[in-house]
N, C-alpha and C positions, 0 to 999 in steps of 0.2 A: 572148828570147821562145821559149816551148815547151821550155826546157831550164834547167839550172843547171850551175854549174861543177863537174865531177866531182872536181876537185882540192880542193874545199872541203867534201867529205863526210867528216868525221872518223869514224874507225873504230878499234876496239881488238880485239886478239886475245889469246888465251891457249891454250897447248898444253902438255901434259905431255911429257916426254922421248919423242921418237920419234913423237908424234901429229901429225896435220895441223893447221895453224893454222886456227882458225875465227874469221873476222873478223865483228864485229857493229857495225852503225851506232850512233852515239851520239845522234844527233839525229833530228828529224822535219822535215817540210816543210809550210809553210803555202802553199797555192795561192790567192793573193788574186786574184779574178776581177773585172776592171774593164770597163766599157763606156763609150762616149761618143765625142766628136769631138775629143779633145785628144791631144797628144803628150807622153808621160810621160818625165820625166828621172830621177825618183827616187821611191822608196816607203820610208817609215819605219814601223816597228812598235814600239810601246811596250806591254808587258804589265803588267797589274795583278793584285794578289792580292785576296782577299775583303775586305780592309780598305781597298782603294783605293791601297795602296802600290805603287810601281813594282817590278817583278821583274827580276832580271838576265837578259838574253837574249844577251849577248855579253860577252867578257872572258876572264879566266883561269879555266878549269874543270879539275878533276882527275877523271880517269876511272879507275875501278877495275874491271878485267876479272874475269870469273868463268867458269869452265869449265861450271858447272851452271846459271847463271841469267843474266839480262840484266845488262850492265855498269851500274854506278852512275856518276852524273855529279854532282859537287858544285862549286858556284861558289866560288872562292877570292877573286876580285876582279872584280866584274861591273859592267856598264854596262846601263842600263835601256832602251836602244833599239838597234835594228839598222837600217841603211839599205841598201837595194838601189839602187845607183847605176847607171843604164843608160848605158853608154859611148855608145851611139847611142840617141837617144830612140825610144821605142816608141809607134807610133800606135795609139790605141784605135779600136774599131769600135762603131757603134751597133747593128749587126746581130748581133754575137756577142761574147761576153766574151773578154778576153785575160788569160791567167793570168800572174801574177808570183810566182815561187817564192822563198820566204825560208826559210832553214834556221834552226830554233829548237831550244833545248833542250827535252826532253820535260817537260811540266808542264801543269797546268790553270790557265789564265789566266781569272780571274773576269770580267775585261773587258779590252779593249785599245783602243788608239788607233792609227789608221792615218792617216798624212799623205802625200798624194800631191802631188808638185811637178811642174808641167808644164815643158816646154822654154822657155816664155816667162815663167816665174816665178810663175804662178798656183798657188794652194795649195788643196787640199781636205783638211779635217781631220774625221774621223768617229770617234766612240767607239762600240764595240759594247757592248751591254748583256747579251748572252748569253755564258755561259762558252765558252771555246775550249780543247779538249784536244788537245795535240800529243803523239803517241806516237812512240817511237823506231821508225825504219824505216817510217814511214807518211806518206802525203801527205794532208793535211786541206784539202779545197777549201772555199772560202766560197761563199755565194750571190753571184750577180752583183751588183755595186755600180756604179751609174751615177755617173760623175764629175760633181760639182757644186761649183763654186768656193765656198769659205768666204769670206763677205764680212767683210773686216776692219773693225773699229770704230775710228774715229779718236777716241781719248780726249781729245785737245786740243779737240775741239768742245764739251766739257762743262765747260771751266774753264781756268784758267791754271796749274795746279799743275805742278811740274817732275818729279814722280814719281807713280806710281800703284801701288796694291796690287790685284792681281786674284787671284781664286781659280782653281784648276786647272779648275773647271767652266766658267769663262769662256772656255776655249780652244775 
């Protein structure tokens, strides 16, 4: 709460012979602000591009430093989600938002999904419809979002099939 792990802030530096090293951050931070009366165990972020495809937000990235411009960051093998696991559950407040900081590669996410899991296993899943731009070396706060459990649909109530096909929009 109110911080992030400083050992998890990847940086890159470049210097010519005899110059001082100038370190630059590679990522930006999403400050997801939550309210409510629940105890949060984890928060998962899934980014999407303009076509609705999942974008890599963690995995193997290659950084190319530059003395004259911002470093470039290219995903070599990515995963489309990143999860912030709270070692000690964080209690939300209905009076003030509690920020959860997630480090993300710089990009514009056309939409994104946030899944919040409470310490007692309840889940809230929300999809944002407005684009989110994460800039290198910047903290991007969200508007306060009130925790509201996503009601699960018991598909077996509608028949006896042993498998179901659902669309991603059904999440």
